N, C-alpha and C positions, 0 to 999 in steps of 0.2 A: 374094352370099355363097354359097360352095360347102359343101354339107352334108358332114359327116364320114362316112367309111365305117364301117359296123358292124364291130366286132371280135369275133372268137371269144373264148371264155373263156381259151383258151391265150394269145391275143394280149393280152388284158387283163392277165393275170398278167405276161407278158413286159414290157409297157409299165411297169407298176408297178415292176418290178425295175430297168429302165433308169433310172428316175427316183429310185432310191435306197431304195425300200421293201424291207424285209426280210420274208421269208415263211418261217416255220419248217416249215410243212407245206403244200406246194403241192397235194397231192391233196385235203386238207381245204379249202383255199382255193378250189379249183376246184368242189368240191361246194357250198360256200356261195354262190359266185357264180351258181350255177344257180337259186338261190332268192331271193337278194338282189341286186338289180342293181348294177352298177358305179357307175352314176350316183347311185343312192340313197346309196351309201356315201361319196360324195365329201364330203358335209357333215360326216362324222365324222373325216375326215383332213385337212380344210382347214387347221387350225392346226398340223399337223405339217410343213407345207411351209415351207422357208426361202426359196424363190423361187416365188411364187404365179403368176408369168407363165409360166414354163417348167415349173412343177409339180415342182420338185425337193424331195425330202424331207430333213428334218433327219436327222442320224446317229441310229441306233438307233430308227428309226420302223418298228414291226412291224405287219403286217397283223392279227395276232391282237389287238393292242391296239385296233385299229379295231373289230373284232367285239365286244370287251368293251364299248366305248362304245355300240355299237349295241344290245347286249342290255340294258345299263343304261338306255338311253333308252326301250326298249320296256317294261321293267318299271316305270319311272317314270310313263309314260303311263297304265298300268293303275291305279296308286295314285292318281294325280291324277283319273282318271275317277270313282273312288269318292268323292273329295272333292267333285267337281262334282255328283254325284248328290245328296249330302247338301244342298248349297246350293240346287240347283234345286228339290227337293221342298219344302224349307222355305220358299223364296220363294213358290212357287205356293200353298202352304197359307196363308201369312200374307196374301197379296194377296186370295185368295178369301174368307177368313174376315172380315178387317177391313172390306173394301169391301162385301161382301155384307150384313154386319150393319148397315151404315149406309145403303146405297143399293139393297139387294135383289139377287137373283140375276142380274139382267140389267144390272148396273152397267157392264159393259164396253161396252155400247151407248150409254151416256149421254154425249153430247158436251159437257155442261155441267161435267163434272168433269175436263176435259183442258186442257192448255195450248195445243196446236195442233190445231185441228179437221181440217185437211187431213191431217196426219200420222195423226190418229186414224182417219180414213176408210181410209187405206192399211193401217194396222195391222189394222183390223177385217176388211178384205177378205182379208188374208193369213191371219188367224186362222180365218176361215170356210173358206178353201181348205184349210188344214191339217186342219180337222175333216172336211171333205167327202171328203178322200182317205185319212183314217185307216182302218186295217184293224182297229183295236181293236173288240172285240165290243160294248162299251157304246156306241161311236159308231155302229156299223152299226145296232144295235137302235133307237137314238134316231132315226136318219134314216128308218128304216122306219115306226116308230110315230108320229112327229111330223114329217112331211116339210115342213110349212109353219110350224114353230115354231123359235124360237131357243133353244138349250140354255142352261141356267143356267151361271153362271161355273164352278162346281165340276165341270161336265161338259166344257165346251169347252176350258177352260184345262188340262185334264189332258193334252191332246195338244199343247199349246204348247211350243215349244223354249225353252231358257234365253234365247236371243237375243230371241225374241218377248216373253217375260215381261219381260226387261230393258227393251225399248223401250216396252212398255205402262207399266211403272212410271215410267220417266223422264218420260213425257208426262202423267202425272197432275198435276193442279194442285198447285203447291208448297205452297200454304197449307192444303191438306187435312190435318187431324190424322192421318188414317190413314196418310198417306205417311211422316210422321215416326215414327209408332208402328212401322211395318214396319222402318224403318232402325234404330230403337232396339233392336228385338228381334233384329236381326242384329248388334248390338254397336257400332253407329255413331251418332254424335250428329246427323249431317246427312244429309238425303236425297240431296244432291248427291254426297257421298262414296260412298254405296251405289250410286248410278247409275254413277259412275266405275268402281267395283270390279266391278260386274256386267258392264260393257262389256268390261273387261279379261279377266274370267273367261270370258265368252262367246267372245271371240277365241281364248283358249287352248283352249277346248272344241272349237272348229271345227278347230284344228290337230290335236288328239288324234283327233277323229272321222275325219279323213282319214289317220290313221296317219303324220302328218308329223313331222319331226324337232323335238324340243324342245332337245336338246343344243346349247349355245352359240348359241342363236338370239337375234337382236335382236328384241325385242317392239315391235310397232307401237303397240299399245294398252297403256298403263301406268296403274295405279291412282294416284289422288292420295294424298298423305300425309294421314292423318286428324288432325284438330285435337282435342286432348284426348281420346285414345282411352279408352274406358270400361274396357278391360282391357289387359293387357300387350301392347305392340306390339313394336318393335325395341329391343333392349337397347343396341346399339352404333351406332345410326344406320345409314346405308346409303351405299355408295360409288356413284360414277357408273356403274361397270361393273355392279354388282348391280342398279341401277335399270333398266338397258337389257335385262338378261337375264331369264329366267323366274323367277329367285330372288324378285323383288319381288312378282309376282302370286301366286306360290306362298305367300309369307308372308301375303298378304291372304286367300287361301283358307283357310289354317290358322287365321287369326284368326276368321273367320266360323264355321268348323266347331267351334272351341272354344266359341263362344257358343251354338251350337245343341246340341251334345253335348259337354260338357266331358270326358267319358271316352272319346271316340273315339280310335282308334289311328293316325290318318293320319300324324301327325308321326313316330311311331316307325317306321312303314313307310317313310317318306321317308328318315329317317336311316339305316335299315338298307340 
């Protein structure tokens, strides 16, 4: 395979034009391509192409519309990150509270309350590594004052990512009442539903954290449909296309946010 030659911005613009893309303001397009790479923008004009092999654009395909999509996607990521913050903090709080009340502050070390002990050992190692490299003041102070002690759950889980929290929750024994209580407080009847939703939301979070495209993306992780949802779910069902795209996981996020804070404004921000 021969690598393609790097093109100047002027050559990039010329190539787009030969393929049928219309550009209202080439000077502005040039300025934008200095800050947003040609390759990054490809995902936003992919569906504008009538011939995806030769990369020929449909009539009336404007570069400015690509930038509008790009800006929309950037703003959407910011709104969704707000929603993820609500979910992550609520999940952490509920796991710490309910499991600490029953099993004490070091419950996360207890191998008798998990489904898979090998997975638990790996998760514990990852959690301790996250805490060891944390730059948070409370983590640094604990490591200095108590170098040979394990921090309580409300300390160590404060540095855990949503992905780590999701994995720990999933591995908790299914018959523990606390697992069901947490799911119920997040608005779902089954812990398996919450685990599925958290996996999907964690996947989306990683996309957002890397500033990657959400626009028209096919989602690898998708939430399961809830059985007998406790609150309003989807009024009109869901199409196959909606299930594949971010729409489905976004509705799951909105559902949980509504359960946590009924007056939050995430939905209005997304609609806007």
